[in-house]
C-alpha positions as CSV (number, residue, x, y, z in Angstrom):
1,M,-25.0,19.2,34.8
2,S,-22.3,16.9,33.6
3,I,-19.5,15.5,35.6
4,E,-16.5,14.4,33.6
5,T,-14.8,11.3,34.9
6,E,-11.4,10.1,34.2
7,A,-12.9,7.6,31.7
8,D,-14.8,10.4,30.0
9,G,-11.5,12.4,29.7
10,E,-9.8,9.3,28.1
11,A,-12.7,8.9,25.7
12,S,-12.6,12.6,24.6
13,E,-8.8,12.3,24.1
14,L,-9.3,9.3,22.0
15,T,-11.9,11.1,20.0
16,R,-9.5,14.0,19.4
17,V,-6.8,11.6,18.3
18,E,-9.3,10.0,15.9
19,E,-10.4,13.4,14.6
20,L,-6.7,14.3,14.0
21,A,-6.2,11.0,12.2
22,E,-9.2,11.7,10.0
23,E,-7.9,15.2,9.2
24,L,-4.5,13.6,8.4
25,G,-6.1,11.1,6.0
26,E,-8.0,14.0,4.3
27,A,-4.8,16.0,4.0
28,I,-2.9,13.0,2.5
29,A,-5.7,12.6,0.0
30,Q,-5.1,16.1,-1.2
31,T,-1.3,15.7,-1.8
32,P,-0.1,15.7,-5.4
33,E,1.4,12.3,-4.8
34,Y,-1.9,10.8,-3.8
35,Q,-3.8,12.6,-6.5
36,H,-1.3,11.4,-9.2
37,F,-1.5,7.8,-7.8
38,E,-5.3,7.8,-8.0
39,E,-5.1,9.2,-11.6
40,T,-2.7,6.5,-12.7
41,K,-4.6,3.8,-11.0
42,E,-7.7,4.8,-12.8
43,A,-5.8,4.9,-16.1
44,V,-4.6,1.3,-15.5
45,E,-8.1,0.2,-14.6
46,E,-9.5,1.7,-17.8
47,D,-6.7,0.4,-20.1
48,D,-7.9,-2.9,-21.8
49,E,-4.3,-4.0,-22.7
50,A,-3.1,-3.4,-19.1
51,Q,-6.1,-5.3,-17.7
52,E,-5.5,-8.2,-20.0
53,K,-1.8,-8.4,-19.0
54,V,-2.8,-8.1,-15.3
55,Q,-5.2,-11.1,-15.7
56,E,-2.6,-13.1,-17.6
57,F,0.0,-12.4,-14.9
58,E,-2.3,-13.2,-12.0
59,Q,-3.3,-16.5,-13.6
60,M,0.3,-17.4,-14.3
61,R,1.3,-16.4,-10.7
62,Q,-1.5,-18.5,-9.2
63,E,-0.5,-21.5,-11.3
64,F,3.1,-21.1,-10.2
65,M,2.1,-20.8,-6.5
66,L,0.1,-24.0,-6.8
67,A,3.0,-25.8,-8.6
68,R,5.4,-24.6,-5.9
69,Q,3.1,-25.9,-3.1
70,T,3.0,-29.3,-4.8
71,G,6.8,-29.3,-5.4
72,E,6.3,-29.2,-9.2
73,A,7.6,-25.7,-9.9
74,T,10.6,-25.4,-12.1
75,Q,13.1,-22.7,-12.8
76,Q,11.4,-22.3,-16.2
77,D,8.1,-21.6,-14.4
78,V,9.8,-18.9,-12.4
79,Q,11.2,-17.3,-15.6
80,K,7.7,-17.4,-17.2
81,V,6.2,-15.5,-14.2
82,Q,9.0,-13.0,-14.2
83,Q,8.6,-12.5,-18.0
84,A,4.9,-11.9,-17.6
85,Q,5.6,-9.4,-14.9
86,Q,8.1,-7.6,-17.0
87,E,5.7,-7.4,-19.9
88,L,3.0,-6.0,-17.6
89,H,5.4,-3.5,-16.0
90,S,6.7,-2.3,-19.3
91,L,3.4,-1.0,-20.5
92,P,3.6,2.9,-20.4
93,V,0.4,3.2,-18.3
94,M,1.7,0.6,-15.8
95,E,5.2,2.3,-15.6
96,E,3.5,5.6,-14.7
97,Y,1.3,3.9,-12.1
98,L,4.3,2.2,-10.5
99,E,6.2,5.4,-10.4
100,A,3.2,7.2,-8.8
101,Q,2.9,4.3,-6.3
102,E,6.6,4.7,-5.4
103,A,6.2,8.4,-4.9
104,L,3.2,7.9,-2.7
105,E,5.1,5.3,-0.6
106,E,7.9,7.8,-0.1
107,K,5.4,10.4,1.0
108,M,3.8,8.0,3.4
109,E,7.2,7.1,4.9
110,T,7.9,10.8,5.5
111,V,4.5,11.0,7.2
112,N,5.2,7.9,9.3
113,K,8.5,9.4,10.4
114,A,6.8,12.6,11.5
115,I,4.2,10.7,13.5
116,S,6.7,8.3,15.0
117,E,9.4,10.8,16.0
118,P,7.8,12.3,19.1
119,L,6.7,8.8,20.2
120,A,10.1,7.2,19.9
121,V,8.4,4.3,18.1
122,D,8.4,3.6,14.4
123,F,5.0,2.1,13.9
124,G,5.8,1.1,10.3
125,D,8.6,-1.2,11.5
126,Q,6.5,-2.5,14.5
127,A,3.5,-3.5,12.4
128,S,4.6,-7.0,11.8
129,G,5.9,-8.1,15.3
130,C,5.0,-7.6,18.9
131,C,8.1,-7.7,21.0
132,E,11.7,-7.0,20.1
133,D,14.8,-7.4,22.2
């Protein structure tokens, strides 16, 4: 015979919420937006030119961040990083990836609103701070 205590009830409620969260994650993974995002991400990862441009951009960005920390960054350095980013983003495979990422972000915002609405809390907005006046 099992006697359910208040603590047990809270644990089973938490388990149910976790189960629903897992189901939500699985449902999101089946959306066309997520599927397209994964496909385009894989395409970028398999594209040699895109990977080369990603590495060039990351190295240039790191060098810029270091120069900025030491106070040696110039406007020309900013322009070089922006140019490298534009070149990367102009690759067709990267453009498609960025569009898919934006569509997924929009879908996730819709999901966030649906979750937050009955709670009167927007968890997406609250993620970075604790207390607001």
